[in-house]
C-alpha positions as CSV (number, residue, x, y, z in Angstrom):
1,M,13.4,50.7,-49.8
2,N,14.9,49.2,-53.0
3,S,13.6,45.8,-51.9
4,T,10.0,47.1,-51.7
5,I,10.3,48.8,-55.1
6,R,11.8,45.7,-56.7
7,T,9.0,43.5,-55.2
8,T,6.3,45.9,-56.4
9,A,7.9,46.0,-59.9
10,I,8.0,42.1,-60.1
11,W,4.3,41.9,-58.9
12,I,3.3,44.5,-61.6
13,A,5.2,42.5,-64.3
14,M,3.5,39.2,-63.2
15,V,0.0,40.9,-63.4
16,A,0.9,42.2,-66.9
17,V,2.0,38.7,-68.0
18,A,-1.1,37.1,-66.6
19,S,-3.3,39.7,-68.3
20,M,-1.7,39.1,-71.7
21,S,-2.0,35.3,-71.4
22,A,-5.7,35.6,-70.6
23,A,-6.2,38.0,-73.5
24,C,-4.5,35.6,-76.0
25,G,-7.3,33.2,-75.6
26,D,-5.2,30.0,-75.5
27,G,-8.0,28.1,-73.7
28,A,-6.4,28.3,-70.3
29,S,-7.5,30.3,-67.5
30,T,-4.9,32.3,-65.5
31,S,-5.1,33.4,-61.9
32,M,-2.7,35.3,-59.7
33,T,-1.2,33.9,-56.5
34,P,1.4,35.6,-54.4
35,S,4.0,33.4,-55.9
36,G,3.0,34.3,-59.5
37,P,0.5,33.5,-62.3
38,T,-1.0,30.0,-62.3
39,S,-2.5,28.5,-65.5
40,V,-5.3,26.0,-65.2
41,R,-5.7,23.9,-68.4
42,P,-9.0,22.4,-69.4
43,S,-9.3,18.6,-68.8
44,I,-8.3,16.6,-71.9
45,D,-9.3,13.0,-72.0
46,E,-8.3,10.4,-74.6
47,V,-11.4,8.7,-76.0
48,L,-12.7,6.1,-78.3
49,V,-16.2,6.7,-79.6
50,Q,-18.2,4.6,-82.0
51,G,-21.5,5.2,-83.8
52,R,-23.3,6.1,-87.0
53,I,-22.7,9.5,-88.7
54,T,-25.9,11.5,-88.3
55,G,-24.7,14.8,-89.6
56,L,-21.7,16.3,-91.6
57,N,-20.5,19.9,-91.7
58,P,-17.7,19.9,-94.4
59,P,-16.8,23.6,-94.0
60,D,-16.0,23.1,-90.3
61,R,-14.7,19.5,-90.8
62,S,-17.0,18.4,-88.1
63,L,-19.6,15.6,-87.8
64,Q,-22.1,14.2,-85.3
65,I,-22.3,10.6,-84.5
66,E,-25.0,8.7,-82.5
67,G,-23.7,5.8,-80.4
68,H,-25.4,2.6,-79.5
69,T,-26.9,4.1,-76.4
70,S,-28.3,7.1,-78.4
71,D,-25.6,9.4,-77.0
72,V,-24.6,12.0,-79.6
73,H,-21.0,13.2,-80.1
74,T,-19.7,16.2,-82.0
75,V,-16.4,15.4,-83.6
76,N,-13.9,17.8,-85.1
77,V,-11.8,16.1,-87.8
78,P,-8.7,18.2,-88.4
79,A,-6.7,17.8,-91.7
80,S,-4.0,16.0,-89.7
81,A,-6.5,13.2,-88.7
82,V,-6.0,9.9,-90.4
83,I,-9.3,8.6,-92.0
84,R,-9.4,5.0,-93.2
85,D,-11.7,2.4,-94.6
86,G,-9.9,-0.8,-94.0
87,G,-6.5,-0.3,-95.5
88,T,-7.6,2.6,-97.8
89,N,-6.9,6.2,-96.8
90,L,-9.9,8.5,-97.2
91,V,-10.5,12.3,-97.0
92,F,-13.2,14.0,-95.1
93,A,-15.3,14.4,-98.2
94,D,-15.5,10.6,-98.5
95,L,-17.5,10.3,-95.2
96,R,-21.2,9.8,-95.6
97,T,-24.2,10.2,-93.4
98,G,-25.1,6.7,-92.2
99,D,-21.4,5.4,-92.1
100,H,-20.6,3.6,-88.9
101,I,-17.3,4.9,-87.6
102,E,-14.8,4.5,-84.8
103,V,-13.1,7.7,-83.7
104,K,-9.9,7.9,-81.6
105,G,-9.1,11.3,-80.3
106,T,-9.3,13.7,-77.3
107,R,-12.2,15.2,-75.6
108,V,-12.2,18.7,-74.2
109,G,-15.6,19.4,-72.6
110,T,-18.2,18.0,-75.0
111,I,-16.1,18.1,-78.2
112,V,-14.1,15.2,-79.5
113,T,-11.1,16.1,-81.7
114,A,-10.2,13.1,-83.9
115,T,-6.7,11.8,-84.4
116,E,-8.0,8.8,-86.3
117,V,-11.3,7.9,-87.9
118,Q,-12.0,4.3,-89.0
119,V,-15.0,3.6,-91.2
120,E,-16.4,0.2,-90.2
121,P,-17.3,-2.4,-92.8
122,R,-21.0,-2.9,-93.6
123,D,-22.6,-6.0,-92.0
124,A,-25.9,-7.1,-93.4
125,E,-26.9,-8.7,-90.0
126,N,-26.2,-5.6,-87.9
127,D,-28.7,-3.0,-89.2
128,G,-26.9,-2.6,-92.4
129,Y,-23.4,-2.4,-90.9
């Protein structure tokens, strides 16, 4: 009898922990299995994207770039991201629509979060860059 009560109490505690984890909104989904809660994290891919800045949203520290194949990427640039133009460090406000950039970061779904942004030098023979 004690074993059944203990098993039931453990199961209830696991359900409560899984419910609290899901309610916290940490980006992971949580499911219950007989052996306990299981978290499934979204796929995170390291990426390198290049293109011309087509839009800037300074309040959100985000931008849109269009690549060479006309694919558009939304990039979040957290304050911890390094932004450079050659050897010069920049801040987000220094970025301009039309700048050609290379972004290193991670992709979750359709959003790229930058760890590094490199502004490419202008090249008169390559469409102004």
